[in-house]
C-alpha positions in Angstrom: 0.5 20.6 4.2 0.5 22.8 1.2 1.8 20.1 -1.1 -0.9 17.6 0.0 -3.8 20.1 -0.3 -3.0 21.4 -3.8 -3.8 18.2 -5.7 -7.0 17.7 -3.7 -8.1 21.2 -4.4 -7.3 20.8 -8.1 -9.1 17.5 -8.2 -12.2 19.0 -6.6 -12.1 21.9 -9.0 -12.0 19.6 -12.0 -15.0 17.6 -10.6 -17.0 20.7 -10.0 -16.2 22.0 -13.4 -17.2 18.8 -15.1 -20.5 18.7 -13.2 -21.3 22.3 -14.3 -20.7 21.5 -18.0 -22.6 18.2 -17.8 -25.5 20.1 -16.4 -25.2 22.7 -19.1 -25.2 20.0 -21.8 -28.2 18.2 -20.3 -30.1 21.5 -20.3 -29.2 22.1 -23.9 -30.4 18.6 -24.8 -33.7 19.2 -23.0 -34.2 22.4 -25.0 -33.5 20.5 -28.3 -36.4 18.2 -28.0 -36.6 17.6 -31.8 -33.2 16.0 -31.9 -34.1 13.8 -28.9 -37.4 12.7 -30.5 -35.7 11.9 -33.8 -33.0 9.9 -32.0 -35.8 7.7 -30.6 -38.3 7.8 -33.4 -36.0 6.9 -36.3 -34.8 3.6 -34.8 -38.3 2.8 -33.7 -39.6 3.4 -37.3 -36.8 1.3 -38.8 -37.6 -1.5 -36.3 -41.3 -1.4 -37.3 -40.4 -1.3 -41.0 -38.0 -4.3 -40.8 -40.3 -6.3 -38.5 -43.6 -5.8 -40.3 -42.7 -5.1 -43.9 -39.4 -7.0 -44.5 -39.6 -9.5 -41.6 -41.9 -11.9 -43.2 -39.7 -12.2 -46.3 -36.5 -12.5 -44.3 -37.8 -14.9 -41.7 -41.2 -16.4 -42.5 -41.2 -18.1 -39.1 -42.0 -14.7 -37.5 -38.9 -14.7 -35.2 -37.1 -11.9 -37.1 -37.9 -9.3 -34.4 -35.6 -11.2 -32.0 -32.9 -11.1 -34.5 -33.2 -7.4 -35.5 -33.6 -5.7 -32.1 -29.9 -5.8 -31.1 -29.0 -4.1 -34.4 -31.7 -1.5 -33.8 -30.3 -0.8 -30.3 -26.9 0.0 -31.8 -28.5 2.1 -34.6 -30.3 4.1 -31.9 -27.0 4.6 -30.1 -25.3 5.7 -33.3 -28.0 8.3 -34.2 -28.0 9.7 -30.7 -24.2 9.9 -30.5 -23.9 11.7 -33.9 -25.6 14.8 -32.5 -22.5 15.2 -30.2 -20.4 16.1 -33.3 -22.8 19.0 -34.1 -22.9 20.2 -30.5 -19.2 20.3 -30.1 -18.7 22.0 -33.5 -21.1 24.7 -32.5 -19.2 25.4 -29.3 -15.9 25.5 -31.2 -17.2 28.0 -33.8 -19.5 30.3 -31.8 -16.8 31.9 -29.7 -17.8 30.4 -26.3 -14.5 28.5 -26.0 -12.7 31.9 -26.1 -14.8 33.1 -23.2 -14.0 29.9 -21.2 -10.3 30.5 -21.8 -10.5 33.7 -19.8 -11.9 31.8 -16.8 -9.9 29.7 -14.2 -11.5 26.5 -15.4 -10.5 23.3 -17.3 -11.8 24.2 -20.8 -11.8 20.5 -21.9 -14.7 20.0 -19.5 -17.0 21.5 -22.1 -16.3 18.4 -24.3 -16.6 16.1 -21.3 -20.0 17.6 -20.6 -21.3 16.9 -24.1 -20.1 13.3 -23.9 -21.6 12.6 -20.5 -24.9 14.3 -21.5 -25.0 12.3 -24.7 -24.4 9.0 -22.8 -27.3 9.7 -20.5 -29.5 10.8 -23.4 -28.7 7.7 -25.4 -29.2 5.3 -22.6 -32.7 6.8 -22.1 -33.4 6.5 -25.8 -32.2 2.9 -25.8 -34.5 2.1 -22.9 -37.4 3.5 -24.9 -36.5 1.5 -28.0 -36.2 -1.7 -26.0 -39.7 -1.0 -24.4 -41.2 -0.6 -27.9 -39.4 -3.8 -29.1 -41.1 -5.7 -26.2 -44.5 -4.4 -27.4 -44.0 -5.6 -30.9 -42.9 -9.1 -29.9 -39.3 -9.0 -28.8 -38.9 -11.9 -26.3 -35.4 -12.0 -24.8 -34.3 -15.1 -22.8 -31.7 -13.2 -20.8 -31.5 -13.3 -17.0 -30.4 -10.5 -14.7 -26.7 -11.1 -15.3 -27.1 -11.3 -19.1 -29.1 -8.0 -19.0 -26.4 -6.3 -16.9 -23.7 -7.5 -19.2 -25.6 -6.4 -22.3 -26.2 -2.9 -20.8 -22.5 -2.8 -20.0 -21.6 -3.5 -23.6 -24.1 -1.0 -24.9 -22.8 1.7 -22.5 -19.2 1.0 -23.6 -20.2 1.2 -27.3 -22.1 4.5 -26.7 -19.2 6.0 -24.8 -16.6 5.0 -27.4 -18.6 6.4 -30.4 -19.7 9.5 -28.5 -16.0 10.4 -28.0 -15.4 9.6 -31.6 -18.2 11.9 -32.7 -16.8 14.6 -30.3 -13.5 14.3 -32.1 -15.2 14.7 -35.4 -16.9 17.8 -34.1 -13.6 19.2 -33.0 -11.9 18.8 -36.4 -14.9 19.9 -38.5 -15.0 23.5 -39.6 -18.7 24.0 -39.2 -21.6 22.2 -37.5 -23.0 21.2 -40.9 -19.7 19.7 -41.9 -19.6 17.8 -38.6 -23.1 16.4 -39.3 -22.0 15.3 -42.7 -18.8 13.6 -41.5 -20.7 11.9 -38.7 -23.4 10.6 -41.0 -20.8 8.4 -42.8 -20.3 6.4 -39.6 -24.1 5.7 -39.4 -23.8 3.4 -42.4 -21.7 0.9 -40.5 -24.7 -1.0 -39.0 -26.1 -1.6 -42.4 -22.8 -3.3 -43.4 -22.9 -5.6 -40.4 -25.0 -8.5 -39.1 -27.6 -6.0 -37.7 -30.3 -6.8 -40.2 -29.2 -10.0 -42.0 -26.6 -12.7 -41.3 -23.3 -11.8 -42.9 -23.1 -15.3 -44.6 -26.0 -14.2 -46.9 -23.9 -11.3 -48.3 -21.5 -11.5 -51.3 -18.1 -13.0 -50.5 -16.2 -9.7 -50.8 -18.7 -8.0 -48.5 -18.6 -10.7 -45.9 -15.0 -9.8 -45.2 -16.0 -6.2 -44.5 -19.0 -7.0 -42.4 -17.2 -9.6 -40.3 -14.1 -7.4 -39.6 -15.7 -4.1 -38.7 -16.4 -3.1 -35.1 -20.2 -3.1 -35.2 -20.7 -6.8 -36.0 -19.0 -8.3 -32.8 -20.8 -5.8 -30.6 -24.2 -6.8 -32.2 -23.4 -10.5 -31.9 -22.4 -10.1 -28.3 -25.6 -8.2 -27.4 -27.7 -10.7 -29.5 -26.1 -13.6 -27.7 -26.6 -12.1 -24.2 -30.2 -11.2 -24.8 -31.5 -14.1 -27.0 -29.0 -16.9 -26.2 -27.3 -17.2 -29.6 -23.7 -18.3 -29.8 -21.2 -15.5 -28.8 -17.9 -17.4 -29.2 -15.1 -14.8 -29.4 -17.4 -11.9 -30.3 -17.4 -10.5 -26.7 -13.6 -10.1 -26.7 -13.6 -8.5 -30.1 -16.5 -6.2 -29.1 -14.7 -5.0 -25.9 -11.4 -4.7 -27.8 -12.9 -2.6 -30.6 -14.8 -0.3 -28.2 -11.7 0.1 -26.0 -9.5 0.9 -28.9 -12.0 3.4 -30.4 -12.4 5.0 -27.0 -8.7 5.5 -26.5 -8.1 6.7 -30.0 -11.0 9.1 -29.9 -10.1 10.5 -26.5 -6.4 11.1 -27.5 -7.6 12.6 -30.8 -10.1 14.9 -29.0 -7.5 16.0 -26.4 -4.8 16.8 -28.9 -7.2 18.6 -31.3 -8.8 20.6 -28.5 -5.4 21.7 -27.2 -4.3 22.8 -30.6 -7.5 24.7 -31.4 -8.3 26.2 -28.0 -4.7 26.7 -27.0 -5.4 25.4 -23.5 -5.4 22.2 -21.4 
């Protein structure tokens, strides 16, 4: 009886601990309303800029909004996930991890809490961005199944990059350094098919744009929502996100154990 109850008690303890830290991170997010507003407003402003200022030159037919929205969705996810690096770096440098080490809890749950709260926050921001896109003329042709598949891809992308930003926050020495390191990743959507087709880029840049993780994710979401050709992009998108998620989680786990000196 003892051997069968111990794993169950341990599992319940981990679940409760994760729930506590998820609640903590959500409360911190609600207090930092400026970051949440910026995570929503900046992608919306970029969408309005590209739709109304550059859209006529890029696509005189007026259909550019349907092309650019999938890229804006991922840009929104990237901006929202980047704040995780700063939040994790703050916890690692302000001494709170040392306090958690004295308690009978799973300390890594503090990172899990940040990731889960960021996922919820980014899905909310993505919903707002899609709502604004519909107001400015975005007209998806997707059915229910296509919408569910697109939301699944977006969720997987957010989860993968949130863990990646969490790992960056763990290795960064300060919150400002974490912000700087994470900002580099935010350039990836601009070197993809987010705003213009990759075949309009110089030849040497096409190789970079076509073989980085953002492009297949965007092409998959664009195909699901607007009916464009997906081809092999969906498998590449899932493969890239799964690989990034696995690498980021292992990197976070090993770095946290080394720095916090605890499981």
